[in-house]
C-alpha positions as CSV (number, residue, x, y, z in Angstrom):
1,X,-17.0,-65.6,-22.0
2,X,-15.9,-65.6,-25.7
3,X,-12.8,-65.0,-27.7
4,X,-11.7,-65.1,-31.3
5,X,-9.1,-67.4,-32.8
6,X,-7.2,-66.1,-35.8
7,X,-4.4,-67.2,-38.1
8,X,-2.3,-65.7,-40.8
9,X,-3.3,-67.3,-44.1
10,X,-2.9,-66.8,-47.9
11,X,0.9,-66.7,-47.6
12,X,1.8,-69.1,-50.4
13,X,3.3,-67.6,-53.6
14,X,3.3,-69.3,-57.0
15,X,4.7,-72.8,-56.7
16,X,5.9,-72.1,-53.1
17,X,3.4,-73.3,-50.6
18,X,3.3,-72.2,-47.0
19,X,0.9,-73.6,-44.3
20,X,-2.2,-75.7,-44.5
21,X,-4.8,-73.0,-45.1
22,X,-7.8,-75.3,-45.7
23,X,-7.2,-77.2,-42.5
24,X,-6.8,-74.0,-40.5
25,X,-9.9,-72.5,-41.9
26,X,-11.8,-75.5,-40.4
27,X,-10.6,-74.4,-37.0
28,X,-10.1,-70.6,-36.7
29,X,-12.9,-68.0,-36.7
30,X,-10.9,-65.2,-38.3
31,X,-8.3,-65.3,-41.2
32,X,-5.6,-62.6,-41.6
33,X,-5.2,-62.9,-45.3
34,X,-1.9,-61.7,-46.9
35,X,-2.5,-58.9,-49.4
36,X,0.4,-59.5,-51.9
37,X,3.2,-57.3,-50.4
38,X,4.8,-59.7,-47.8
39,X,3.2,-62.9,-49.3
40,X,0.4,-64.1,-51.4
41,X,-0.4,-63.8,-55.1
42,X,-3.7,-63.1,-56.9
43,X,-4.6,-66.7,-57.3
44,X,-3.8,-67.4,-53.6
45,X,-5.8,-64.4,-52.5
46,X,-8.8,-65.4,-54.5
47,X,-8.7,-69.0,-53.3
48,X,-8.2,-68.1,-49.7
49,X,-11.0,-65.5,-49.6
50,X,-13.4,-68.0,-51.3
51,X,-12.5,-70.8,-48.8
52,X,-13.0,-68.4,-45.9
53,X,-16.4,-67.4,-47.1
54,X,-17.4,-71.0,-47.6
55,X,-16.5,-71.8,-43.9
56,X,-18.0,-68.6,-42.5
57,X,-14.6,-67.4,-41.3
58,X,-14.2,-63.6,-41.0
59,X,-11.6,-62.2,-43.5
60,X,-9.1,-59.6,-42.3
61,X,-6.6,-57.7,-44.4
62,X,-3.0,-58.6,-43.3
63,X,-1.2,-55.6,-44.6
64,X,2.6,-55.3,-44.4
65,X,5.8,-53.8,-45.8
66,X,6.6,-54.3,-49.5
67,X,9.0,-57.1,-48.7
68,X,8.4,-60.5,-50.4
69,X,12.0,-61.6,-50.0
70,X,12.0,-61.0,-46.3
71,X,8.4,-62.2,-45.7
72,X,7.6,-58.7,-44.3
73,X,9.7,-59.4,-41.2
74,X,12.3,-56.7,-41.9
75,X,11.8,-53.0,-40.9
76,X,11.4,-50.7,-43.9
77,X,12.0,-47.0,-43.4
78,X,9.3,-46.0,-45.8
79,X,8.0,-42.4,-45.7
80,X,4.6,-42.2,-43.9
81,X,2.7,-40.9,-47.0
82,X,4.1,-43.8,-49.1
83,X,3.2,-46.3,-46.3
84,X,-0.4,-45.0,-46.2
85,X,-0.7,-45.5,-50.0
86,X,0.9,-49.0,-49.7
87,X,-1.7,-50.0,-47.2
88,X,-4.6,-48.6,-49.2
89,X,-3.3,-50.5,-52.3
90,X,-3.3,-53.7,-50.3
91,X,-6.8,-53.1,-49.0
92,X,-8.0,-52.5,-52.5
93,X,-6.5,-55.8,-53.7
94,X,-8.1,-57.9,-51.0
95,X,-11.4,-56.1,-51.2
96,X,-11.6,-57.1,-54.9
97,X,-11.3,-60.8,-54.1
98,X,-13.6,-60.7,-51.1
99,X,-16.2,-59.0,-53.4
100,X,-15.8,-61.9,-55.9
101,X,-16.5,-64.3,-52.9
102,X,-19.6,-62.3,-52.1
103,X,-18.0,-61.1,-48.9
104,X,-16.0,-58.1,-47.6
105,X,-13.0,-57.3,-45.5
106,X,-14.1,-57.4,-41.8
107,X,-11.0,-55.9,-40.1
108,X,-7.3,-54.9,-40.7
109,X,-4.3,-56.4,-38.9
110,X,-0.7,-55.3,-39.8
111,X,1.8,-58.0,-40.4
112,X,5.3,-58.9,-39.1
113,X,7.8,-56.0,-38.8
114,X,5.1,-53.4,-39.5
115,X,3.0,-54.8,-36.7
116,X,6.0,-54.6,-34.3
117,X,7.2,-51.2,-35.5
118,X,3.9,-49.4,-35.0
119,X,3.8,-50.5,-31.4
120,X,6.1,-47.5,-30.8
121,X,6.7,-45.7,-34.1
122,X,4.4,-42.7,-34.1
123,X,4.7,-41.7,-37.7
124,X,4.2,-45.2,-39.2
125,X,1.4,-46.0,-36.8
126,X,-0.4,-42.8,-37.9
127,X,0.2,-43.7,-41.5
128,X,-1.5,-47.1,-41.2
129,X,-4.4,-45.5,-39.2
130,X,-4.8,-42.9,-42.0
131,X,-4.9,-45.6,-44.6
132,X,-7.7,-47.5,-42.9
133,X,-9.6,-44.3,-42.1
134,X,-9.4,-43.2,-45.8
135,X,-10.3,-46.6,-47.2
136,X,-13.2,-47.4,-44.9
137,X,-13.6,-45.7,-41.4
138,X,-16.0,-48.5,-40.5
139,X,-13.2,-51.1,-40.6
140,X,-12.0,-52.2,-37.1
141,X,-8.3,-52.8,-36.5
142,X,-6.5,-55.5,-34.6
143,X,-3.2,-55.0,-32.8
144,X,-1.1,-55.3,-29.7
145,X,-2.6,-54.0,-26.4
146,X,-1.0,-50.7,-25.4
147,X,0.5,-50.0,-28.8
148,X,0.6,-46.5,-30.4
149,X,-1.3,-48.0,-33.3
150,X,-4.4,-48.9,-31.3
151,X,-4.2,-45.6,-29.4
152,X,-4.1,-43.5,-32.6
153,X,-6.8,-45.7,-34.2
154,X,-9.1,-45.1,-31.3
155,X,-8.4,-41.3,-31.4
156,X,-9.3,-41.4,-35.1
157,X,-12.6,-43.0,-34.3
158,X,-11.8,-46.5,-35.5
159,X,-13.0,-49.5,-33.5
160,X,-10.0,-51.3,-31.9
161,X,-9.5,-54.9,-30.8
162,X,-6.6,-56.4,-28.8
163,X,-4.6,-59.4,-29.8
164,X,-2.6,-62.0,-28.0
165,X,-0.3,-64.6,-29.6
166,X,-0.8,-68.2,-28.8
167,X,2.6,-69.4,-30.0
168,X,4.9,-66.5,-29.2
169,X,6.8,-65.6,-26.0
170,X,6.4,-62.2,-24.4
171,X,8.8,-59.8,-22.7
172,X,8.0,-58.6,-19.2
173,X,6.8,-55.4,-20.9
174,X,4.1,-57.3,-22.8
175,X,5.7,-57.1,-26.3
176,X,6.7,-60.0,-28.4
177,X,10.2,-61.6,-28.0
178,X,12.2,-61.2,-31.2
179,X,12.2,-64.2,-33.4
180,X,16.0,-64.0,-33.4
181,X,16.0,-64.8,-29.7
182,X,15.8,-68.4,-28.3
183,X,12.4,-69.4,-27.0
184,X,10.6,-66.8,-29.0
185,X,8.3,-69.3,-30.7
186,X,6.3,-71.9,-28.6
187,X,5.7,-75.4,-29.9
188,X,3.8,-77.6,-27.3
189,X,0.1,-77.6,-28.2
190,X,-1.1,-78.6,-24.8
191,X,1.0,-76.0,-23.0
192,X,-0.1,-73.3,-25.5
193,X,-3.7,-74.3,-25.1
194,X,-3.6,-73.9,-21.3
195,X,-1.8,-70.6,-21.7
196,X,-4.5,-69.4,-24.1
197,X,-7.2,-70.4,-21.6
198,X,-5.5,-68.3,-19.0
199,X,-5.4,-65.3,-21.3
200,X,-9.0,-65.7,-22.2
201,X,-9.9,-65.7,-18.5
202,X,-7.7,-62.6,-17.8
203,X,-5.2,-64.6,-15.7
204,X,-1.5,-64.0,-15.7
205,X,0.9,-66.0,-17.9
206,X,4.7,-66.3,-17.8
207,X,6.9,-63.9,-19.7
208,X,10.2,-65.1,-21.2
209,X,12.0,-64.3,-17.9
210,X,9.5,-66.2,-15.7
211,X,7.7,-63.1,-14.4
212,X,3.9,-63.0,-14.7
213,X,2.1,-60.6,-16.9
214,X,-1.6,-60.2,-17.9
215,X,-2.4,-59.9,-21.6
216,X,-5.8,-58.4,-22.4
217,X,-7.1,-59.9,-25.6
218,X,-10.2,-60.1,-27.8
219,X,-8.5,-62.4,-30.3
220,X,-5.8,-65.2,-30.1
221,X,-3.4,-65.7,-33.0
222,X,-1.8,-69.0,-34.2
223,X,0.7,-68.3,-36.9
224,X,-0.1,-70.3,-40.0
225,X,3.6,-70.8,-40.9
226,X,4.5,-72.3,-37.5
227,X,5.4,-76.0,-37.4
228,X,2.3,-77.9,-36.2
229,X,0.1,-74.9,-36.6
230,X,-3.1,-76.9,-37.3
231,X,-2.5,-79.2,-34.2
232,X,-1.9,-76.1,-32.1
233,X,-5.0,-74.3,-33.4
234,X,-7.2,-77.4,-32.7
235,X,-5.7,-77.8,-29.2
236,X,-6.4,-74.2,-28.4
237,X,-10.0,-74.3,-29.8
238,X,-10.8,-77.6,-28.0
239,X,-9.4,-76.4,-24.7
240,X,-11.3,-73.1,-24.8
241,X,-14.6,-74.8,-25.6
242,X,-14.2,-77.5,-23.1
243,X,-13.7,-74.8,-20.4
244,X,-16.9,-73.0,-21.5
245,X,-15.3,-70.3,-23.6
246,X,-17.1,-69.6,-26.8
247,X,-14.8,-69.2,-29.9
248,X,-16.3,-66.7,-32.3
249,X,-15.1,-63.8,-34.5
250,X,-14.5,-60.6,-32.6
251,X,-16.2,-58.7,-35.5
252,X,-19.4,-60.6,-34.9
253,X,-21.7,-59.1,-32.2
254,X,-22.2,-61.3,-29.1
255,X,-25.7,-62.5,-28.6
256,X,-27.8,-60.5,-26.3
257,X,-28.2,-61.7,-22.8
258,X,-31.7,-63.2,-22.1
259,X,-34.1,-61.0,-20.3
260,X,-35.2,-61.9,-16.8
261,X,-38.5,-63.7,-16.7
């Protein structure tokens, strides 16, 4: 049994610092690196990609709306063709810095409001899929199970992976509770770690209303800007490993099973 542990990184901007990227890179196995539209600047992107390469952490492009002021957490009614070009632009920026680090982008994960919008929004989901397909059809995508984004990506021939959120509450329908609602963000590292172990094992977890839901996941996300993010990530990684669950990038092939003697 294995699962990936990812975090949103590279979200500082100029003199404004957010999160402890270096500490998280010592724990997580995949890094969703901001591409300059919702957060991150060129120096931050270069430093983050270099640090990820040094620690053997897979780099994913964390693409979002052009919304620095809102941190990409506000819906933008952008025309689909423009959204496609915005995503391609962001992929190109991050690809330049991964190349300087002697690495490459390993996957694509939308950020914030864009991530939530393309769960149901057909046109915007198709626009993001088209951007990835046009840029590099070999790039896998990471998203919410059951989303239109993953369905359209699969139809387009892209490899798709499912994500669960360690530190976020879910509705009974299996979508994230809005950050504007009480209880949307979880904070207890031990409780979060136990919840993640249940997800990794395919067992039910509690939704915001107390009902039980099953969340299929190839990767678990700890938000880098959450209070106590490093402590949470360490608790999750330690609990998984202590229970015999391997923590490894979903973009890395699992080792082959040994042949019978």
